[in-house]
N, C-alpha and C positions, 0 to 999 in steps of 0.2 A: 612236187618240186620239179622233177625231170620232165614230166609230161608236158608242161607248158612250153618249155624251151625246145624239147625234141620235136613236138608237133609243129611248132612254129618254124623251126629251122628246116624241117624236112618237107614242108608243104609243097614247095616248088619241086623238089626231087621226087616226092611221092606222086605228084600229078604227072610229071614227066615219065617216071617208071611205070605208073599205072597205065598211062595212055599207050606207051610202047608195048607193055605186056598184054593189055587187052586187045590192042589192034593186031598184035601178032597172032593171037588165038582166035580172034573174032574181027576180021578185017572190015566188017561192016559197022563197027562202032562209030557212032556219030558224035559230033560236037555237042549235040543236045543231050546225049547220054552222059557225056563227060560233065556237062553243066549240072545235070541232075545229081551226079556223084558228088560234085563239089558242094552243092546246096544241101544234100541229105546226109552225107557222110563226113566229108572233110571239115567244112566250116563249123558244124556243131561240136567237133572235137577240139577246135582251137579256142584257147583261152586268151591268147594275145594275138590280135589281128594286126597286120602290117599298117604302119603309119609312117609319115615322114620322119617323126621323131625316132622311131625304131631304127630306120636306115641311117639317119644322121648320127645317132648314138653309135652305130656300128662303125661308121667312118671315123669317128673320134676315137673309139677303142682301138681300131686298126692302127691309127697314127700313134697312139700312146703305147701300144704293146708290140707292134710289128707283126701281129697275127694276120692271117688271111681275112678277107672280107666275111666269108661265111662263118669262120670261127668267131669273129667279132660280132656278127649278127646273133649268134647263139647267146653270147654274154649280154648283149644289148637287150634281148628278149628276157633273159633271166633276171636282169636288173629290175624289170618291172614287177616281179612277183616272187622270185626265188632267192633265198639267202645262200643256198648251196647248189652248185652245179656239178653233177657227177659226170666226168668224162676222162677218158684215157688220152685224149688228144692235146690237152693244154697243160700248163705248168701247175702241178698239184701244190696246194698250199698258198698259191697267189690269190690275192683279193683284188678284184677289179670292179669298180662301181658298187661296192658293197656285196658283191657276189664272191663267195669263197669257192675256189676251184678244187675239187677233190677227185683223185683217181681211185675208183672203187676197187682196183686190183692191187693197190699198194698197201 
């Protein structure tokens, strides 16, 4: 459940953090090495790849809920495959696009 959305949501953040972290410890990291990382590690983990529909859904959810774009993007990705989204950042108990939001700590 959570894997699809968390991997999708964090792909941009992961790439950015990984690039900064790798380049800090290994300043000779090339864009070719980053591309190989994306091809061999990140993309095989993704179950939901970005599409125009994913982003348009996020914009629609953002308008409907007032949430940030990135939070809306998580829910948009979850709507493709996950009936339940576990997060402490959104309104627990709310259902958006068929996805029930649950706080695992409540």
